[in-house]
NUKOL-986955 format. One record per residue (C-alpha): residue number from 1; x, y, z. Coordinates in Angstrom, 3 decimals, always signed. Example, Ala and Ser with C-alpha at 12.3 -4.5 7.8 and 13.67 -1.06 7.14 Angstrom:
residues 2
[1,[+12.300,-4.500,+7.800]] [2,[+13.670,-1.060,+7.140]] 
This chain:
residues 198
[1,[-9.441,+11.419,-5.464]] [2,[-8.041,+12.399,-8.816]] [3,[-10.006,+14.232,-11.493]] [4,[-8.474,+13.475,-14.894]] [5,[-9.316,+16.341,-17.226]] [6,[-7.668,+15.352,-20.496]] [7,[-8.324,+12.650,-23.031]] [8,[-5.479,+11.216,-25.092]] [9,[-4.719,+9.644,-28.460]] [10,[-2.651,+6.506,-28.953]] [11,[-2.220,+5.678,-32.624]] [12,[-5.656,+5.987,-34.212]] [13,[-7.529,+5.423,-30.939]] [14,[-8.869,+8.253,-28.815]] [15,[-9.473,+7.765,-25.095]] [16,[-11.739,+10.001,-23.048]] [17,[-10.546,+11.457,-19.759]] [18,[-12.636,+8.814,-17.971]] [19,[-10.900,+6.045,-19.909]] [20,[-7.520,+7.675,-19.344]] [21,[-8.085,+7.585,-15.580]] [22,[-7.208,+3.862,-15.601]] [23,[-3.789,+4.767,-17.029]] [24,[-3.376,+7.473,-14.362]] [25,[-4.148,+4.941,-11.612]] [26,[-1.485,+2.615,-13.008]] [27,[+1.013,+5.457,-13.390]] [28,[+0.575,+6.417,-9.751]] [29,[+0.700,+2.842,-8.470]] [30,[+3.851,+2.120,-10.453]] [31,[+5.900,+4.955,-9.030]] [32,[+8.300,+4.812,-6.107]] [33,[+7.424,+6.871,-3.049]] [34,[+10.187,+9.373,-3.831]] [35,[+8.812,+10.065,-7.333]] [36,[+6.069,+12.365,-8.559]] [37,[+3.742,+12.090,-11.527]] [38,[+4.655,+15.665,-12.455]] [39,[+6.072,+15.696,-15.988]] [40,[+5.923,+11.905,-16.175]] [41,[+6.269,+10.916,-19.841]] [42,[+3.509,+8.739,-21.311]] [43,[+3.244,+6.451,-24.350]] [44,[+0.464,+8.580,-25.863]] [45,[+0.846,+10.383,-29.176]] [46,[-1.263,+13.436,-28.373]] [47,[-3.957,+14.905,-26.135]] [48,[-7.540,+15.380,-27.273]] [49,[-7.453,+19.027,-26.232]] [50,[-4.482,+21.374,-26.169]] [51,[-4.962,+23.620,-23.155]] [52,[-3.415,+27.092,-23.093]] [53,[-0.814,+27.730,-20.398]] [54,[-3.318,+29.836,-18.445]] [55,[-5.917,+27.059,-18.698]] [56,[-3.362,+24.522,-17.513]] [57,[-2.490,+26.566,-14.432]] [58,[-6.182,+27.137,-13.692]] [59,[-6.824,+23.396,-13.970]] [60,[-4.028,+22.642,-11.492]] [61,[-5.395,+25.240,-9.061]] [62,[-8.815,+23.600,-9.387]] [63,[-7.427,+20.134,-8.629]] [64,[-7.571,+18.739,-12.173]] [65,[-4.926,+16.252,-13.329]] [66,[-4.171,+16.909,-16.999]] [67,[-1.842,+15.753,-19.730]] [68,[-0.149,+18.112,-22.172]] [69,[+1.924,+17.786,-25.328]] [70,[+5.270,+19.541,-24.902]] [71,[+6.108,+19.511,-28.609]] [72,[+7.865,+16.146,-28.377]] [73,[+5.736,+13.919,-26.151]] [74,[+2.689,+13.761,-23.909]] [75,[+3.379,+14.283,-20.217]] [76,[+1.403,+14.641,-17.019]] [77,[+1.395,+18.303,-16.027]] [78,[+1.263,+18.228,-12.207]] [79,[+0.619,+15.416,-9.727]] [80,[-2.400,+16.967,-8.011]] [81,[-5.508,+15.505,-6.448]] [82,[-8.930,+17.156,-6.165]] [83,[-8.242,+18.991,-2.899]] [84,[-8.454,+22.706,-3.611]] [85,[-8.699,+24.285,-0.155]] [86,[-6.775,+22.523,+2.615]] [87,[-8.581,+22.151,+5.939]] [88,[-7.306,+23.532,+9.225]] [89,[-4.005,+21.875,+10.089]] [90,[-3.293,+20.964,+6.467]] [91,[-0.919,+22.655,+4.026]] [92,[-0.526,+22.545,+0.249]] [93,[+1.240,+19.168,+0.461]] [94,[-2.225,+17.639,+0.979]] [95,[-3.070,+18.679,-2.609]] [96,[-0.331,+16.464,-4.038]] [97,[-0.653,+12.825,-5.013]] [98,[+2.867,+12.029,-3.838]] [99,[+2.298,+13.464,-0.346]] [100,[-0.914,+11.499,+0.161]] [101,[+0.764,+8.299,-1.092]] [102,[+3.635,+8.785,+1.367]] [103,[+1.311,+9.490,+4.298]] [104,[-0.825,+6.461,+3.450]] [105,[+2.242,+4.239,+3.039]] [106,[+3.731,+5.296,+6.373]] [107,[+0.461,+4.777,+8.202]] [108,[-0.183,+1.411,+6.543]] [109,[+3.365,+0.111,+6.949]] [110,[+3.634,+1.116,+10.604]] [111,[+0.235,-0.414,+11.383]] [112,[+1.090,-3.636,+9.526]] [113,[+4.464,-3.893,+11.278]] [114,[+2.797,-3.494,+14.673]] [115,[+0.144,-6.085,+13.816]] [116,[+2.662,-8.609,+12.464]] [117,[+5.322,-8.398,+15.159]] [118,[+3.960,-6.664,+18.280]] [119,[+0.200,-6.854,+18.801]] [120,[-0.555,-9.992,+20.816]] [121,[+3.141,-10.902,+20.939]] [122,[+4.949,-8.291,+23.059]] [123,[+4.145,-7.305,+26.638]] [124,[+2.874,-3.776,+27.145]] [125,[+5.765,-2.740,+29.359]] [126,[+8.198,+0.127,+28.975]] [127,[+10.624,-2.304,+27.333]] [128,[+7.964,-3.580,+24.916]] [129,[+6.826,-0.064,+23.988]] [130,[+10.432,+1.039,+23.384]] [131,[+11.011,-1.995,+21.141]] [132,[+7.946,-1.010,+19.089]] [133,[+9.132,+2.596,+18.878]] [134,[+12.618,+1.442,+17.836]] [135,[+11.222,-0.661,+15.002]] [136,[+9.101,+2.237,+13.762]] [137,[+12.071,+4.618,+13.895]] [138,[+14.143,+2.124,+11.889]] [139,[+11.429,+2.101,+9.194]] [140,[+11.372,+5.910,+9.089]] [141,[+15.181,+5.918,+8.805]] [142,[+14.858,+3.838,+5.615]] [143,[+12.405,+6.380,+4.204]] [144,[+14.813,+9.176,+5.106]] [145,[+17.652,+7.359,+3.291]] [146,[+15.420,+7.170,+0.204]] [147,[+14.640,+10.908,+0.484]] [148,[+10.942,+10.240,+0.984]] [149,[+11.016,+12.169,+4.268]] [150,[+13.498,+14.675,+5.688]] [151,[+16.476,+13.034,+7.393]] [152,[+16.221,+15.444,+10.325]] [153,[+13.212,+15.757,+12.570]] [154,[+11.380,+12.467,+12.153]] [155,[+10.447,+10.752,+15.390]] [156,[+8.149,+8.221,+17.009]] [157,[+7.180,+8.880,+20.621]] [158,[+4.624,+7.822,+23.183]] [159,[+1.711,+10.225,+22.787]] [160,[+2.176,+12.945,+25.441]] [161,[-1.592,+13.106,+25.998]] [162,[-1.381,+9.593,+27.513]] [163,[+2.137,+9.406,+28.932]] [164,[+4.409,+11.734,+30.850]] [165,[+4.309,+13.815,+34.003]] [166,[+0.706,+15.003,+33.700]] [167,[-1.179,+12.853,+31.164]] [168,[-4.614,+14.065,+30.112]] [169,[-5.859,+10.521,+29.570]] [170,[-4.772,+7.191,+31.002]] [171,[-4.388,+4.229,+28.632]] [172,[-5.759,+0.810,+29.508]] [173,[-3.255,-1.937,+30.343]] [174,[-3.418,-3.314,+26.777]] [175,[-3.313,+0.026,+24.925]] [176,[-0.369,+1.893,+23.435]] [177,[-0.780,+5.397,+22.041]] [178,[+1.970,+6.589,+19.717]] [179,[+2.640,+9.746,+17.815]] [180,[+4.853,+9.796,+14.731]] [181,[+6.218,+12.979,+13.270]] [182,[+7.792,+13.378,+9.843]] [183,[+8.533,+16.172,+7.407]] [184,[+7.792,+15.135,+3.842]] [185,[+10.183,+15.954,+1.038]] [186,[+8.992,+17.268,-2.295]] [187,[+10.270,+17.300,-5.862]] [188,[+10.999,+20.239,-8.134]] [189,[+7.774,+20.959,-9.968]] [190,[+8.129,+24.561,-11.052]] [191,[+11.249,+26.225,-12.374]] [192,[+11.484,+29.971,-12.859]] [193,[+14.400,+31.788,-14.397]] [194,[+15.433,+35.104,-15.858]] [195,[+17.310,+35.169,-19.151]] [196,[+19.664,+38.094,-19.691]] [197,[+21.086,+38.897,-23.119]] [198,[+24.129,+41.174,-23.357]] 
């Protein structure tokens, strides 16, 4: 979920934050998986409220998606969703729109690929399972080439809880349990520097 906290002005028309949320949905949907909404330029002329820098940072920490005017144009500040405190097993990547989009895309694409080409079509043998795993690894390799995920460390394996020397559970003859592992990439969102004058 995304909480849009800033209204905008386009020409002589003012849009509330609720009305602006439709633009935010389109902005997110229109981006590639290796892009972020952070600092994305917009067509708007101004924001309805100019937040101080401290207020902007507080909004981001509270999971509020805001727009700001940088003196030249209106931009999205940070691509955050409403998650403020990650649950056990989650990290700060779960607070970011891009990360959630990538996780959803991977899950959806791998499921769709399995449904279209494997479920009901390929025998549940070692050879069939390895073919499925190979296809999923090939998809992840494409994401790695696009810098959506790290090129090192992604993998698709048979879930060790069901397969291996001492499985905890035994799958039925028509079941396959997989585990996919990826490390998401991120974009530069904060830049800090020290300026020395001599």
